[in-house]
N, C-alpha and C positions, 0 to 999 in steps of 0.2 A: 504494500500500500504506500502511495506517495506521501510525502510530508504534508502537502497541501490538504489532502483528504483527511489525514489524521487531525490536523488543526480544525477543520470543519466539523468533524465528528466530535471532537473534544468540546467545541463551542456549543454544539447542540446538546451534549450531555449536561454541560454547566447550566445552560438556559433551562432545560427540563428540570434539573434539581432545584434551581432557583424558584421556578413556578410552583413546584410541589411544596417547597418550604413556605412560600407566601400563602398558599391555599391552607396549610396547616395553621398558620398564624392569622387566618381570616383577613389577609391583606389582598387576596385575589380570589376569584371564583372560577370554577370549571363549569362551563355550560354544557349540558347534554347536547351533543351534536347530532342533529337529526339527519344523518348522512344517507342520502338516497343512493341506491345502487347505481353504479355507473351504467349509463345507457349502453346497452349492447349494440355493437355494430350490426348493421343489416347484413345477413349472410351473403357472401359473394359466391353464389352458386346458381346453377340453372334452376329457375323457378318453374319447374315442369312437373306436372302430375304424372302418375304412373300410367294413366290412360286418358283418352279424350273424354270419356264419360265422367270420370272423376273430376276433371277440370270444369266441365259444364256444371256438374253438381255443386262445386265450390262457388262458382260464379252465381248460380241461382240462389244459394243459401245466403251469400254475402249481400246480394241485392235485396233479398227479403228482409234481412236484419237492418240494412240501411233504410229501407222503406219504412219500417216500424219507427225508427228514430226520427227521420225527417218529417214523417206524417204527424208526429206529436207536436210539431212546431208550426208547420206550414199552414194548415187550415185556418187557425186563428189569425195568423199573419195576413193571409190572403183576404180574410173577412175585413180586416182593418184597411188593407190597401184598396178594397172595393169601394170604400167610402170617399176616396179621392175624387174630386169633381172632374168629369171627362168633358172637355170643351169641344170635342169633335161633333160633327153633324150626325145625328142618330141614323139617318137614312144611308149614310156612306160608311158606316162602321162594319168592317168585315171581321175583325178580331176584337174580342172583349178586352177591356183594359187589364183585367186580372190575368188574362192569358199572356198579354204582352209583358207585363211586369214579372210574372212567373218565369217566362222565357228569359228575361234579362237576369233574374236571380240565378237560374240554372247555368247561365254562361259562366258565372263566377264560382258556383258550387263545383262545377266540373273543370274549371280553370281552362276555358277554351282559348282566350287570349285576345281576340279582336272580332269585330263585326264580320269582316270578310271570312275569317276562319270558321265562324259559327255557320255561315251559309254553306261553306264547303264541306264541313264534317257532319251536318245534320242529314243522315240517311233515313230511309223509311224504317229500317230495323231499329235504329236508335230512337226515332220518334215514337214508334209503337211501344218500345220498352219503357220510355219515359212516360207515355200516357198511362201505362199500367201502374207505374209508381205514383204519378201525379195526375189523377183523372181531370183536374181543373184545366190541364193543357189540352183544350178541346180542338184547337186548330193549330196549324203550323205557320207562323208568320215569317216574313222576311226581316232580317236584322235591321234594315233601314226603316221599317215600319215602327219598330220600337224607338229608334232615334227621333223620328218625327213626333211621336207621342211625347217623349221627354222634353221636346222643345216647347210644348204648349201647356203642360200641366204644372201644378205647384209642386216642384220636386222635393221641397223641404218636408212635405208631408210623408214622403217615403221614409225619410229618417225618423220622423215622429212615429211611424208605425213600428219600426224596429225597436224604438225606445218603449213603446207600449207593450211589445212582446217581452222585453226585459222586465218591465214592471209586473207583468203577469207572473213571470218566474219568481220574482222577489215576493209577491203576495202569496204564492204557493210554497214559499220557504225552501226553494230549491238550493239556495246558497247559504242557508242558515249555519251549516257545519263547516263552512269554508271562509268565514270572516276573520278579520284581524282584531282580536279583542272586541268583538261585536261591532266593529267598524267596517264600512265599505271603503276599501282602499282604491283611490282614483288617481291615476297618473295623467299628467297633461304635458304635451310637448308639441312643438311645431315642426313642420318639414316642408320642403319644396316638392311640389307634385311634378311639374315639368316647366321648361322655358322654351321660348322661341326668339329668333332674331328680329321678328317683326311683331307689331302690335295687332294681334288678331281680335282683340276686344278691349274696349276702354277700361274695363274693370281690372285688367292685368296690372300687377305691380311692376315698377320700372327700376332698373339699376344700370350702372355704367361699368364696364370691365375693360381690360386691356392696360397696357403700360401707361397710356395717357388718360385712362378712364374715359375714353371717348366713344366706346362701342356700346350702344344701348342693348339691353336684354329685357325681355318682357316675360314675367314668370308668374306662376300660380302657386300660392303658398296656403297651407291648410294647418289649422290648429286642431290637434287630435286629442281625444281623451279615451282612456280604457279603464275597465273595472278589473282589478287584480285580486284573485282569490288566493287564500293562503297556501294552496297546493300548487301554485304556479300558473293556473289557467288564466288566460288574459282574454277578455271579451271587449270588442269595440263598443264605444259609447257615442258621444257627440262629435261631429266634425264641423268646424267653423271655417268657411272660406274667407280669406282676407281679400278685400276688393275695394276699389277706389270710387265706387258709384256714389257714395254719400258725401264725398269731399268736394269742396269748392275748387274749381279748376284753377283759381288764382293761388290756392295754397300749394306750398312745396312739400308739405308733409304728406306721407302716405299712410294707409292703414298698416298696422303693425301687430306683432304677436301680443304685446301687452294690452292694446285696445281690444283685441279679440278675446283675451282672457276674461274681461268683464262681461262680454256677451256670453261666453261659455259659462261663467258663474251663474248667470240668470237661468240658463237652461238646466244646469245641474241642480239648482235649488228647486226647480219645478219637478224634476225627476225624483230627487231624494228629499222630499219636503220635511219629514220629521225623523228621518233615519240619521244615524250617526255616520259621518263620513270623515275620512282623513285624506287630504290632498298631498301628493308628493310631486314636486316640480324641481327644475334645475335652477342654476344660479341667476338666470335672467329675471326671475320673479322675486329675488331677494330685495324687496323695496316696501316702503311703508304702505302705499295704497293697496297692494295685493294682500299684505298681512291683515290690514284693516277689513278688507272685503271678506276674508276667511272668518275673522272674528265676528263680524256682523251676522254672517250666515251660521254661526256656531259650528264651524268646521274645525277639525284638527288639521295640522299641517306639519310636514317635514320638508324644509326648503334648503337646497344646497347653498352653502355660504362660501363665497370666494373672498380672498383677501382684499381685492380691489372693489368689491361690491358695496360693502358698508365698512369703510375703513375705521371709523370711530368705534363701531360695535366690535370689530375684530380686535382692535388694540385693547379695548377695555376688557374683552373676554380673556385675552392672553394674560393681562395683568392680574385679573381676579383668579385665574387658574394657578398662577404662581403663589398667590398669597393664601389660597384656600386649598392646601394639599389634600384635605380629606375628600374633596370632590374629584376622586380619581379611582378608577377600577381597572384591574387587569383581568383579562378573560382568555382562557384557553379554549378556542372554538375549533374543534377538529384539528387540522394541521396549521391553523392560523393563531398567531399570538396577537391579541388586541390590547391596547391601552386606551382607555377613555378618560378624557378630561372635560369637565363641564363647568359652566358658570350660569347662574340663574338671575333673573330680575335685573337685566342690563337696561339702562335707560337709553332710549333712542328717540330723537327728535327729528321731524322732517316737515317740509313745507309742501302743502298740496292745496291747489286752488286758492293761493294767497292766504292760507291759514296754517298756523303752527299746530302740529299734532304730536302727541307723545305716546310711546308704546313701551311696554316692558318685554324684553326678549330673553329667550333661554337658548344658549349656544352650547354645542357639544362638538368636540374634535376627537376623532378616532385615528390612532396610529396603528397600522397593521403590518406585521412582518410574517413571511413564510419562506419556505425553501422549495425550489424547483429542481427536480432531478433531470438533467440533460443526458439521460442514459443513451439516447440514440445518436447523439452528436459528440460532445466532448467527454461525456461520462462523468461530469462534475456536478456537484450540488451548488446551486446559486441562491444566495439569500437575497430576497426582494423585499421592498417596503413601499408603503403608500400611505396617504393621509386623506381622510374624509372630514368634512365639517358640515353641520346642519344647524338651522334655526328650528327649534321645536315649539309646538303650541303648548306643551305641558312642561312644567318644571321637571328637571331631570334629577334622578337619584339612583342609588345602586340597584334598585329593583326593576326600574323600567328602561334604563339607558341602553342595555343590550337589545331589548326587543324593539324599541323605537328606531334604533339605528340600523341594525342588521336585518330585522324582519319587516321593517316598513320603509325606512329611508332608502335602502339599497334596492328595494323592489322597483324603484323608478326606472331601472334599466329595462324592465319588462316592456315598457312602451316603446323604447328604442328597438328592442328585438322584434316587437310586433310590427313596427313600421318597416323594418328590413325584410320581414317575412312577406308583407304585402307587396313590397317592391320587387323582390328577387325570387320569390318561391311560388309563382303561379298566378298571383292575383293582378299583376300588371298595373300596379298603383300609378306608375308614371306614364301610362298610356292615356292619350287624350280622349279617344272614342268619338268626340264630336267637337267642332269648332264653334258651335253655338253654346254659349256659357251655360244656359239652363240645362241643356242636355248633358253637357260635360259633368255638371254637378249631379245630375240624376244617375248617371252611370257610376259615379263615385259612391253614392248611397246604396245602389244595388250591389256594388262590390263589397261594401261593409256588411250587408245582410248575408251575402254568400259566405263571407269570412265568419260571421257570427254563427251561422248554421253549421259550418264545417268544424268549428272549435267544439261546439257542444256534441256533435256527432262523434268526432274522433275521441272525445273523452267520456263517452258513454260505455256502460258495461257491455252492451251487445256487440260493440265494434272494437273494443280495446285490444282483444287478442289479434285481430287482423292488422290493426294499426301498429302494434308492436312488431309484428312479423315483417311488414312492408315499409314502415315509416309512414308519416302523414302524406307526403307527396306521392309515394308509391301506392298508398291506399286509394287516394283520389284517382290516380291514373288507372288503377285496377277497376274501380267503379266505371270510369269512362269507357274502358275497353270492354267491360262486361255488357254495358248498355249498347255499344255499337257493333259488337262482334257477331252475336247470334240472337235469334228471336227466342227470348226466354218464356217460361211458362207463365202466361198472364194471369191465369186463375190463382195460382199460388201467390203471385205478387199482390194481386188485389185483395186476397184473403189477409195477407200480412198488412196491407194498407188499412184495413178495417179493424185490425187488432188493437186493442187498448192495453198498453203496458206501461207500468211505472218506469220512469227514466231515472237512473242514478248516475252521478258523475264519479269518475275515478281519475287518477292521474296517469294518463296513458302516454302523454308526450314527454 
């Protein structure tokens, strides 16, 4: 063994002995690490059944189980969608509005990708199998017919229908066992949808790029929110499009993420009227007006704090942490060594609307170290460290600091993972679908419904085994292939569609 490895191992042993001594002296705690089993890699083998009959049987049974799961959500959703006002002339309507919207939702459930591809891949076999699963799909429309409908209806009502579906699930207490200390954890973050070099709509936001900042770009930006359950399941909530339609053309300021946050807060307040919620956001929202909005709504919050965001608060927090050494906790969390420092009741003064406001803030900083084994490259152990800081809505102490930081604050990453999934794993978040703004928004909301349904389906008991076998994307591809490959037994599928079965969530992903 080399000298460097001996030194590393000796330091590890000394650190471990030190932590154990601090635990015995009640100066540190060891947290029970809820270590999930490492996700098994998808088998790299031929996914071939022993016979064609066995493969057909597997596809039939999987489609039947998927039908049971999707049918528990779709009928009530379609009933809500049917209440959207249809501005088309009754005598010229060939396809019902619910047929068109269901067609759009299935585009994203099966991750087709574009309007052109939907037309190309919709065969008679696929359509008849889909009809067996979803009897409401009475006719087969052209993808452009859906686009023309989305141009003229009030597309925000599509999102409202998804929210109503979520409220139904909450009322039925489907998420009761998956809350964070009886709180609904909501993460909020903004992301760019797409950009163009030309102004295709006046609502687009504008920026200038290039060395001389003289090249204009016109982009669409969306503020997203998700509901995060304590087992890691992430469900899409409200989307707010940033647009310049309400601004005076003489003004130079544009719509921005902070302005959209207050519009988001109103919608979330309507959704979770009397429920306890905790909001987790990044450092952009570390400002007085955002914190005051959360307090008025009686929301908890964990806001990322950066040194340059609230300089006076940061400096005072550091000073208090030095003078109050008892506000310190060492935690051994799995293979991570954490040290928490916190300071409560920090005075913060800010000016908003020409008025001076005062707040009391609670700040926590977490220093975390761990060791990574580069066994496949250098073969050495590398010690790494990082630092996190948050503003907490509740005063911090030894009993709650670990939970609020590790189990709530760090779950903010879930919304970033969700956005990346929607962009790069089949939902085509960055695809425009239409250069009519209203239709573009409508497709976005249909994509969110497709994502919502797929998350619940992939984490249901009936489909968990197949999802673990193929992965989520592989599972959706399997459903797509099963629907388009052969004509399945319609009677069995329709029987499954009429079956009423209690749905339970598991952690399949």
